[in-house]
GUVO-862590 format. One record per residue (C-alpha): residue in three letters; residue number from 1; x, y, z. Coordinates in pm, whole numbers, always signed. Layout:
REM residues N
<ALA,NUM,<X,Y,Z>> ...
END
This chain:
REM residues 302
<MET,1,<+2833,-275,-434>> <ASP,2,<+3164,-375,-598>> <ASN,3,<+3055,-587,-869>> <LEU,4,<+2777,-493,-1111>> <SER,5,<+2805,-807,-1316>> <THR,6,<+2662,-993,-977>> <TYR,7,<+2441,-726,-833>> <LYS,8,<+2078,-794,-894>> <SER,9,<+1822,-477,-896>> <GLY,10,<+1479,-423,-1018>> <PHE,11,<+1096,-343,-971>> <VAL,12,<+846,-574,-846>> <ALA,13,<+478,-478,-841>> <ILE,14,<+267,-602,-565>> <ILE,15,<-89,-685,-655>> <GLY,16,<-391,-857,-514>> <ARG,17,<-743,-829,-417>> <PRO,18,<-798,-560,-116>> <ASN,19,<-703,-703,+235>> <VAL,20,<-474,-991,+132>> <GLY,21,<-182,-816,+341>> <LYS,22,<-29,-649,+40>> <SER,23,<+92,-314,+246>> <THR,24,<+174,-522,+562>> <LEU,25,<+393,-761,+372>> <MET,26,<+575,-451,+206>> <ASN,27,<+617,-271,+559>> <HIS,28,<+762,-617,+673>> <LEU,29,<+1011,-673,+398>> <ILE,30,<+1122,-320,+427>> <GLY,31,<+1120,-337,+820>> <GLN,32,<+971,+18,+849>> <LYS,33,<+603,+123,+796>> <ILE,34,<+527,+300,+487>> <ALA,35,<+207,+173,+371>> <ILE,36,<-82,+228,+571>> <THR,37,<-311,-110,+668>> <SER,38,<-643,-131,+778>> <SER,39,<-903,-414,+697>> <LYS,40,<-1099,-204,+479>> <ALA,41,<-1059,-200,+80>> <GLN,42,<-941,+66,-85>> <THR,43,<-694,+143,+184>> <THR,44,<-380,+183,-101>> <ARG,45,<-511,+434,-349>> <ASN,46,<-167,+558,-490>> <ARG,47,<+139,+348,-598>> <ILE,48,<+382,+356,-309>> <GLN,49,<+730,+309,-389>> <THR,50,<+951,+158,-114>> <VAL,51,<+1301,+12,-159>> <TYR,52,<+1462,-289,-13>> <THR,53,<+1878,-277,-40>> <ASP,54,<+2154,-526,+44>> <ASP,55,<+2485,-640,-51>> <GLU,56,<+2348,-857,-326>> <GLY,57,<+2084,-652,-485>> <GLN,58,<+1829,-388,-463>> <ILE,59,<+1427,-462,-508>> <VAL,60,<+1194,-151,-568>> <PHE,61,<+817,-223,-450>> <LEU,62,<+539,-76,-598>> <ASP,63,<+245,-156,-404>> <THR,64,<-48,-115,-606>> <PRO,65,<-410,-25,-524>> <GLY,66,<-595,-384,-514>> <ILE,67,<-716,-477,-838>> <ASN,68,<-1105,-492,-860>> <LYS,69,<-1394,-380,-1052>> <ALA,70,<-1423,+13,-1077>> <LYS,71,<-1749,+201,-924>> <ASN,72,<-1665,+547,-968>> <LYS,73,<-1378,+782,-1120>> <LEU,74,<-1166,+740,-797>> <GLY,75,<-1209,+316,-881>> <GLU,76,<-1126,+379,-1254>> <TYR,77,<-809,+592,-1189>> <MET,78,<-703,+314,-915>> <MET,79,<-729,+44,-1160>> <ASN,80,<-560,+211,-1460>> <VAL,81,<-237,+256,-1208>> <ALA,82,<-249,-85,-1119>> <TYR,83,<-250,-205,-1465>> <SER,84,<-59,-1,-1622>> <THR,85,<+208,-82,-1340>> <LEU,86,<+247,-447,-1481>> <ASN,87,<+401,-418,-1812>> <GLU,88,<+645,-176,-1668>> <VAL,89,<+793,-383,-1393>> <ASP,90,<+1053,-660,-1385>> <ILE,91,<+840,-920,-1135>> <VAL,92,<+488,-894,-1069>> <MET,93,<+411,-1014,-714>> <TRP,94,<+44,-1151,-678>> <ILE,95,<-45,-1192,-291>> <VAL,96,<-336,-1446,-223>> <GLU,97,<-491,-1596,+55>> <PRO,98,<-427,-1990,+131>> <THR,99,<-756,-2129,+10>> <THR,100,<-854,-2359,-256>> <PHE,101,<-1194,-2115,-369>> <ILE,102,<-1089,-1885,-676>> <GLY,103,<-1330,-1639,-645>> <ALA,104,<-1434,-1376,-907>> <GLY,105,<-1183,-1129,-800>> <GLU,106,<-898,-1384,-845>> <ARG,107,<-1025,-1508,-1177>> <HIS,108,<-1054,-1142,-1308>> <ILE,109,<-658,-1088,-1187>> <ILE,110,<-589,-1420,-1360>> <ASP,111,<-734,-1303,-1692>> <VAL,112,<-525,-956,-1642>> <LEU,113,<-188,-1147,-1573>> <SER,114,<-236,-1405,-1870>> <LYS,115,<-197,-1059,-2109>> <VAL,116,<+78,-968,-1924>> <ASN,117,<+459,-1076,-2003>> <THR,118,<+643,-990,-1698>> <PRO,119,<+727,-1282,-1474>> <VAL,120,<+452,-1362,-1193>> <VAL,121,<+554,-1498,-828>> <LEU,122,<+257,-1576,-638>> <VAL,123,<+278,-1517,-278>> <ILE,124,<+28,-1729,-54>> <ASN,125,<-15,-1505,+247>> <LYS,126,<-177,-1586,+619>> <THR,127,<-36,-1914,+625>> <ASP,128,<+4,-1879,+990>> <THR,129,<-407,-1890,+987>> <VAL,130,<-439,-2266,+846>> <ASP,131,<-241,-2587,+870>> <LYS,132,<+47,-2694,+637>> <GLN,133,<-207,-2930,+410>> <ALA,134,<-443,-2613,+300>> <VAL,135,<-107,-2421,+226>> <ALA,136,<-33,-2726,-4>> <ASP,137,<-359,-2759,-137>> <ALA,138,<-381,-2403,-235>> <ILE,139,<-59,-2426,-381>> <ASN,140,<-172,-2701,-654>> <THR,141,<-491,-2516,-707>> <TYR,142,<-332,-2197,-809>> <LYS,143,<-59,-2423,-1022>> <GLU,144,<-354,-2538,-1257>> <VAL,145,<-464,-2168,-1349>> <HIS,146,<-146,-1998,-1448>> <ASP,147,<+215,-2075,-1520>> <PHE,148,<+377,-1902,-1242>> <ASP,149,<+753,-1855,-1230>> <ALA,150,<+776,-1914,-843>> <ILE,151,<+488,-1992,-558>> <VAL,152,<+642,-1893,-212>> <PRO,153,<+415,-1934,+78>> <VAL,154,<+456,-1672,+379>> <SER,155,<+288,-1516,+665>> <ALA,156,<+326,-1114,+639>> <LEU,157,<+188,-1091,+1014>> <ARG,158,<+453,-1358,+1178>> <GLY,159,<+767,-1276,+910>> <HIS,160,<+759,-1637,+850>> <ASN,161,<+950,-1728,+511>> <GLN,162,<+1041,-1362,+398>> <ALA,163,<+1377,-1447,+388>> <GLU,164,<+1315,-1703,+119>> <LEU,165,<+1049,-1469,-64>> <ILE,166,<+1363,-1211,-110>> <LYS,167,<+1591,-1486,-268>> <THR,168,<+1306,-1603,-539>> <LEU,169,<+1295,-1190,-630>> <LYS,170,<+1675,-1179,-649>> <ARG,171,<+1680,-1483,-861>> <LEU,172,<+1412,-1372,-1114>> <LEU,173,<+1596,-993,-1135>> <PRO,174,<+1789,-850,-1401>> <PHE,175,<+2181,-753,-1312>> <GLY,176,<+2194,-389,-1293>> <PRO,177,<+2283,-83,-1076>> <GLN,178,<+2145,+72,-738>> <PHE,179,<+1853,+276,-842>> <TYR,180,<+1847,+458,-477>> <ASP,181,<+2098,+514,-193>> <GLU,182,<+2148,+222,+51>> <ASP,183,<+1939,+425,+294>> <THR,184,<+1665,+512,+107>> <ILE,185,<+1352,+344,+180>> <THR,186,<+1046,+534,-7>> <ASP,187,<+1003,+803,-223>> <GLN,188,<+696,+905,-93>> <PRO,189,<+726,+1275,+2>> <GLU,190,<+680,+1307,+386>> <ARG,191,<+355,+1525,+364>> <GLN,192,<+216,+1208,+151>> <ILE,193,<+296,+954,+425>> <VAL,194,<+184,+1247,+731>> <ALA,195,<-160,+1253,+505>> <GLU,196,<-188,+887,+492>> <MET,197,<-118,+841,+881>> <ILE,198,<-431,+1045,+924>> <ARG,199,<-619,+881,+677>> <GLU,200,<-521,+516,+810>> <GLN,201,<-650,+621,+1160>> <ALA,202,<-975,+755,+1009>> <LEU,203,<-1030,+429,+836>> <ARG,204,<-964,+214,+1148>> <GLN,205,<-1166,+455,+1393>> <LEU,206,<-1479,+512,+1180>> <ASP,207,<-1778,+329,+1053>> <LYS,208,<-1748,+130,+726>> <GLU,209,<-1942,+310,+518>> <ILE,210,<-1754,+651,+590>> <PRO,211,<-1377,+614,+508>> <HIS,212,<-1412,+531,+145>> <GLY,213,<-1547,+902,+70>> <ILE,214,<-1267,+1075,+256>> <ALA,215,<-928,+1216,+159>> <VAL,216,<-677,+1403,+373>> <VAL,217,<-534,+1752,+272>> <ILE,218,<-201,+1867,+449>> <ASP,219,<-265,+2236,+478>> <ARG,220,<+60,+2351,+642>> <MET,221,<+352,+2113,+747>> <LYS,222,<+668,+2335,+943>> <GLU,223,<+941,+2244,+1138>> <ARG,224,<+986,+2474,+1428>> <PRO,225,<+1349,+2673,+1396>> <ASP,226,<+1477,+2514,+1688>> <GLY,227,<+1367,+2167,+1539>> <SER,228,<+1200,+2073,+1864>> <CYS,229,<+850,+2030,+1661>> <MET,230,<+654,+1988,+1343>> <ASP,231,<+338,+2154,+1340>> <ILE,232,<+124,+2007,+1089>> <GLU,233,<-230,+2140,+1000>> <ALA,234,<-443,+1915,+785>> <THR,235,<-819,+1890,+655>> <ILE,236,<-1016,+1566,+651>> <ILE,237,<-1274,+1606,+332>> <CYS,238,<-1542,+1390,+327>> <GLU,239,<-1877,+1374,+109>> <ARG,240,<-2178,+1456,+328>> <ASP,241,<-2248,+1675,+631>> <SER,242,<-2384,+1394,+820>> <HIS,243,<-2005,+1197,+763>> <LYS,244,<-1864,+1541,+904>> <GLY,245,<-2045,+1482,+1190>> <ILE,246,<-1975,+1115,+1272>> <ILE,247,<-1575,+1237,+1211>> <ILE,248,<-1609,+1527,+1465>> <GLY,249,<-1801,+1301,+1705>> <LYS,250,<-1974,+1401,+2029>> <GLN,251,<-1783,+1706,+2170>> <GLY,252,<-1515,+1654,+1904>> <ALA,253,<-1418,+1315,+2076>> <MET,254,<-1371,+1100,+1708>> <LEU,255,<-1183,+1369,+1555>> <LYS,256,<-952,+1393,+1888>> <LYS,257,<-914,+1017,+1882>> <ILE,258,<-816,+999,+1510>> <GLY,259,<-570,+1313,+1574>> <THR,260,<-391,+1142,+1892>> <LYS,261,<-352,+785,+1712>> <ALA,262,<-201,+945,+1384>> <ARG,263,<+30,+1214,+1576>> <ILE,264,<+184,+910,+1775>> <SER,265,<+257,+740,+1367>> <MET,266,<+388,+1098,+1262>> <GLU,267,<+609,+1113,+1563>> <ASN,268,<+773,+782,+1513>> <LEU,269,<+823,+846,+1167>> <LEU,270,<+978,+1215,+1199>> <ASP,271,<+1161,+1138,+1520>> <MET,272,<+1036,+1451,+1688>> <LYS,273,<+707,+1592,+1860>> <VAL,274,<+417,+1688,+1652>> <ASN,275,<+161,+1961,+1721>> <LEU,276,<-154,+1842,+1515>> <LYS,277,<-460,+2016,+1403>> <LEU,278,<-721,+1860,+1216>> <TRP,279,<-1028,+1996,+1052>> <VAL,280,<-1319,+1852,+863>> <LYS,281,<-1474,+1993,+533>> <VAL,282,<-1755,+1833,+336>> <LYS,283,<-1684,+1828,-51>> <LYS,284,<-2002,+1639,-238>> <ASP,285,<-1928,+1378,-435>> <TRP,286,<-1531,+1472,-487>> <ARG,287,<-1469,+1080,-565>> <ASP,288,<-1649,+1178,-893>> <SER,289,<-1469,+1492,-967>> <ASP,290,<-1159,+1485,-1213>> <THR,291,<-1055,+1860,-1039>> <LEU,292,<-1097,+1733,-667>> <LEU,293,<-944,+1394,-736>> <ARG,294,<-626,+1602,-896>> <ASN,295,<-618,+1835,-587>> <TYR,296,<-637,+1587,-364>> <GLY,297,<-292,+1385,-494>> <TYR,298,<-438,+1137,-750>> <ARG,299,<-284,+1207,-1053>> <GLU,300,<-246,+949,-1355>> <GLU,301,<+118,+1071,-1376>> <ASN,302,<+185,+975,-1010>> 
END
């Protein structure tokens, strides 16, 4: 990084309705899995900060919770995080699907964006699922509802057009120094990423109704003195006794499946063997308790 006068750097908030592919895109741009992905809403609950660095610039991505109407305290917390981010960043990157139908969720976001002074880049994702004409129609539809600074069609899953997206973001970013070292890819503590990996597998393996009502707490995470293994003990918190039974499964089969799959992700992340022990506890209505939300890591200042 020799010349500060040509180096671009800044913060980009990623927004969009749940399940439009925000976390998948961010993971691909960074080249490493940080944000958890599943087909269920409310997968991302906290702002996840990841960093893309090359010779020309550094882009710090904030993956915000999906913007929708809040139903409880957890929902309100997630919306506050999403909204407060938009005025603090250099660019807002809004991800949508390639369709000409603009639903209530999108209209809500358009309304929010109309009150934001930050440049907005529209990213039309999942272009691999439709033909070129459908992508062009989607671009024209969205052009009519907001004055975007740029519109970039991509496929997060296939990795299409990501170089173009990075180029567009760099063009709109201010000149400035690096915020992080070259080798930084996230500001998430390892404990938080590990907890999210457990929650991801619970989201993927369990029935639709239960995952919203779970949180994961890492009780213990300690590397063995010889560096051969990381011992991790964690508790899955759910809202009902009936949910606890489902999470544990017949003779512990479901909990074992969640644990096994999460452990593989952890070993890839930590680059060492992991010995994972999981427990399940019931805390009724934790999503509407300020104290419990704070205990489980959902703090406004984060």
